[in-house]
N, C-alpha and C positions, 0 to 999 in steps of 0.2 A: 506492501501502498506505501505512495506517496505521500509523504512531507504535505505539508500543508499547513494557513496561518490559519489562525485561525486567534478576533479578535472580542474579546469582553470590556466589561468594567467594573470597578469593586471601586464602589465611593468614589465616583467617579472621575475615579481615572483605566481611564484606556488600557488595556493589555493585551503586545500580540504575542499569543504564543502558538512555537513549532509544532507538530501531536499528530502521529501519527495511529496512533490504540482507539484512538478518543474522534468527537466531531463534534463543532456546529450544534449544538444539545444538548450535546453532557459533560460541555465545558462551561456556559449559558448557564445552565442551568448548577453548578456548582459552583462558581462565582455566582451567582445567587444566595449560592447556598452558607459560603462565608464571610459574601456581606454581613446574610443577617443577624450570622452568629460574630462580625462584627458590634453592630447592630448592637447584640444583649451587652454591650464590654462599652458602649457607648461618654462612661464616665471616668475614661485615659482617654490620653494621647491612641494619636492614631499611627507610630511603630510600638508599640504596648501591647498594642489594639490583636493589630500584624502577628508580632508574636508571639500575641497570649494565643491570635488562632491554628498558626501554620500548628501547635503545641501541641493544640488541641485535637485535629485534627490527625497531627501525627500521631499520637496517644492510641484514639480513635482505629484508628491504618492501625499498630503495633497489636491492640489487645483483638482484630479478629485476624490475623493474621495467626499470633494467640491461640483462636479459639480453628482456625480454619488446622492444623495442624494437628493440635488435639484434638477432630472430627476424623482427619485422613489418619491417623492412630490408631483412632477405635474399630475404619469400617478393616484398616490391614489387620487389624486382629477380627473381628472375624470370619473377613476371608479367611486365615489362614487358618482359622477351625473349622472350617466348613472342607477346607481338602483334607486337613486330616479322616472328619470325614469322611469326607466320601471315599481314602484312600483306604481305611479302615471296612469302608463300605467294600469297595470292591475288590479287598484282602478275601478279607468273606465268603465273599460266591465264588474266591479261586479255589479254595482247601474244597 
């Protein structure tokens, strides 16, 4: 997929985002989510808002990855259990 430049706006600041994986709709939606979160921090200066917002979304992404990793290990464990059961069943039928 070719890289494209998508322009979004956060707090009236235009940003040109180079992307290959997300489209304009997704990036615009994400920018709106970031702006909404920053507005909830309106009592502090813009730089602190940006830093706190970045940390918030980084934490959310980190927790999501941790959760996904746990689910994957659980699924792998289930698959391993099924393999053992299938091998046992196959061995029992061959005897």
